[in-house]
C-alpha positions in Angstrom: 16.1 0.1 -42.1 17.3 0.0 -45.9 20.8 0.1 -44.6 20.3 -2.8 -42.1 18.6 -4.8 -44.9 21.7 -4.1 -47.2 24.0 -5.1 -44.5 22.2 -8.4 -43.8 21.8 -9.2 -47.4 25.6 -9.3 -47.9 26.3 -12.2 -45.5 23.0 -14.0 -46.6 24.1 -13.8 -50.3 27.6 -15.2 -49.4 25.8 -18.1 -47.5 23.5 -18.8 -50.4 26.3 -19.0 -52.9 28.5 -21.1 -50.8 25.6 -23.5 -50.2 24.8 -23.8 -53.8 28.3 -24.4 -54.8 28.8 -27.2 -52.3 25.4 -28.7 -53.3 26.6 -28.8 -56.8 29.8 -30.5 -55.9 28.0 -33.1 -53.9 25.7 -33.8 -56.8 28.8 -34.3 -59.0 30.4 -36.7 -56.3 33.2 -34.4 -56.2 33.6 -33.0 -52.6 37.1 -32.5 -51.4 37.4 -32.3 -47.7 39.5 -29.2 -47.9 37.0 -27.7 -50.2 34.1 -28.5 -47.8 36.0 -27.2 -44.9 36.7 -24.0 -46.5 33.0 -23.3 -47.6 31.7 -24.4 -43.9 34.2 -22.0 -42.5 33.0 -19.2 -44.8 29.4 -20.0 -44.0 30.2 -19.9 -40.2 31.9 -16.5 -40.4 29.0 -15.0 -42.4 26.5 -16.3 -39.9 28.6 -14.7 -37.1 28.5 -11.4 -39.0 24.7 -11.5 -39.6 24.3 -12.2 -35.7 26.5 -9.4 -34.9 24.5 -6.9 -37.0 21.3 -8.2 -35.3 22.8 -7.8 -31.9 23.9 -4.3 -32.6 20.4 -3.3 -33.8 18.9 -4.8 -30.5 21.0 -2.3 -28.5 19.3 0.5 -30.8 15.9 -0.9 -30.0 16.3 -1.2 -26.3 17.5 2.4 -25.7 14.0 3.6 -25.0 13.3 0.7 -22.5 16.2 1.3 -20.2 15.6 3.2 -16.9 18.5 5.8 -16.4 20.4 5.6 -13.2 23.6 6.8 -11.7 26.6 5.3 -13.1 30.3 5.1 -11.9 32.6 5.4 -15.0 35.6 4.1 -13.3 33.7 0.8 -12.3 32.4 0.6 -15.9 36.0 0.7 -17.4 37.1 -1.8 -14.9 34.3 -4.1 -15.7 35.0 -3.9 -19.5 38.7 -4.5 -18.9 38.0 -7.5 -16.8 35.9 -8.8 -19.8 38.4 -7.8 -22.5 41.8 -8.1 -20.8 42.5 -11.7 -21.7 42.1 -11.0 -25.4 44.6 -8.2 -25.2 47.1 -10.4 -23.1 47.0 -13.1 -25.6 47.9 -10.6 -28.4 50.7 -9.1 -26.1 49.0 -5.8 -26.1 49.8 -3.6 -23.0 47.0 -1.9 -21.2 47.9 1.3 -19.4 45.1 2.4 -17.2 44.8 5.7 -15.4 41.7 5.6 -13.2 40.8 7.9 -10.1 40.3 6.4 -6.7 36.9 7.7 -6.9 34.8 9.8 -9.5 31.6 11.6 -9.6 28.6 9.8 -11.1 27.0 10.4 -14.5 23.4 9.7 -15.7 22.8 6.7 -18.0 22.9 3.0 -18.0 26.1 1.0 -17.0 25.5 -1.8 -19.6 25.4 0.7 -22.4 28.6 2.5 -21.3 30.4 -0.7 -20.9 29.4 -1.6 -24.5 30.8 1.7 -25.8 34.2 0.9 -23.8 34.2 -2.6 -25.3 33.6 -1.3 -28.8 36.4 1.2 -28.4 38.9 -1.5 -27.0 38.0 -3.8 -29.9 38.6 -1.1 -32.6 41.9 -0.3 -30.8 43.0 -4.0 -30.7 42.1 -4.4 -34.5 44.1 -1.3 -35.4 47.2 -2.5 -33.6 46.9 -6.1 -35.1 46.7 -4.6 -38.6 49.4 -2.0 -38.2 52.0 -4.2 -36.6 54.6 -2.2 -34.9 58.4 -2.7 -35.5 60.8 -4.5 -33.2 60.8 -2.7 -29.8 57.8 -0.5 -30.4 55.1 -1.1 -27.7 51.8 -2.5 -28.6 49.6 -0.4 -26.1 46.3 0.9 -25.4 46.0 3.6 -22.8 42.6 4.1 -21.1 42.0 7.0 -18.8 39.1 8.4 -16.7 39.5 12.0 -15.7 37.6 13.7 -13.1 39.3 16.6 -11.5 36.1 17.4 -9.2 35.9 20.8 -11.1 33.4 21.6 -13.6 30.5 19.6 -14.7 32.1 16.9 -16.9 33.8 13.6 -16.7 36.2 12.5 -19.5 37.2 9.0 -20.7 39.9 8.6 -23.2 41.1 5.5 -25.2 44.4 5.9 -27.0 46.2 3.2 -29.0 49.4 2.7 -30.8 47.6 1.4 -34.1 48.9 4.0 -36.5 46.0 6.5 -36.3 43.0 7.0 -38.6 43.2 8.4 -42.1 42.5 12.1 -42.2 40.1 11.3 -45.3 37.8 9.3 -43.1 38.3 10.5 -39.6 35.2 12.8 -39.9 33.0 9.7 -41.0 33.8 7.0 -38.5 30.8 7.6 -36.4 28.3 7.1 -39.4 26.1 4.0 -39.5 27.7 1.0 -41.5 30.9 3.1 -42.3 34.1 0.9 -41.7 37.5 1.0 -42.9 38.1 -2.7 -42.3 38.3 -5.4 -45.0 35.0 -6.8 -46.2 33.4 -9.2 -43.8 35.8 -7.9 -41.0 33.4 -5.3 -39.4 29.7 -4.2 -39.6 30.4 -0.5 -39.3 28.0 -0.2 -36.5 30.2 -0.3 -33.4 31.1 3.4 -33.4 27.8 4.6 -34.5 26.1 2.8 -31.7 28.7 4.3 -29.3 28.0 7.8 -30.7 24.2 7.2 -30.3 24.5 6.0 -26.8 26.7 8.8 -25.6 24.8 11.6 -27.3 21.5 10.1 -25.8 22.9 10.9 -22.2 24.1 14.4 -23.1 27.7 13.6 -23.8 30.2 14.0 -26.8 32.6 11.5 -28.4 35.4 12.6 -30.8 38.2 11.1 -32.6 41.7 12.4 -33.2 45.2 11.2 -34.1 47.6 11.4 -31.3 51.2 10.3 -31.5 51.4 6.8 -33.2 47.7 6.1 -33.0 44.2 7.2 -32.5 42.7 8.8 -29.4 38.9 8.6 -28.8 37.6 11.1 -26.2 34.2 10.8 -24.4 32.8 13.4 -22.1 29.7 13.0 -20.1 27.9 15.4 -17.7 28.0 14.7 -14.0 24.8 14.1 -12.1 
């Protein structure tokens, strides 16, 4: 709870300062439209950041309320891509999908697993945007669901061309509120929540560097 309070205090402090500065300018009768626009934009961004933190914490709070069911991970991935695909297309990021015609089911909740996939796609998109490739180099995200029918695990991998994760932080990326993004750009909760969801259903989630990017691997036990 202390960590959540700290994270919420940051955007609230920015909002308070921006509001106080604007009120002072108004009292002086010196409100430039560009100045006002900049302050309002900053306030709006910080409200969005606070809202994101609260929504992420709601996911934590709902875990115990969810009734487990059998989930088709192939459909989860397809649903996530249908929601996120347009964002990637607009950024000219290619999606390479490798999905089986059918796969065995896992125990869990489809909405939670979809949130995990959306978090991973969002991180991959951001990495590609920050680490822009040179001319001719592909901007790509490869998403694969692997079920050989053997063993008791199903594997999901999300691989990107975003330059990879620094070795100095790769072992910390699933910790709550840890982020390598610029201040105000990320809550540091997405991967932590994803880690919690996967572990709650008996799975694992790991990160490694592969080729010219990062690769996140999820394994979940079949029903």
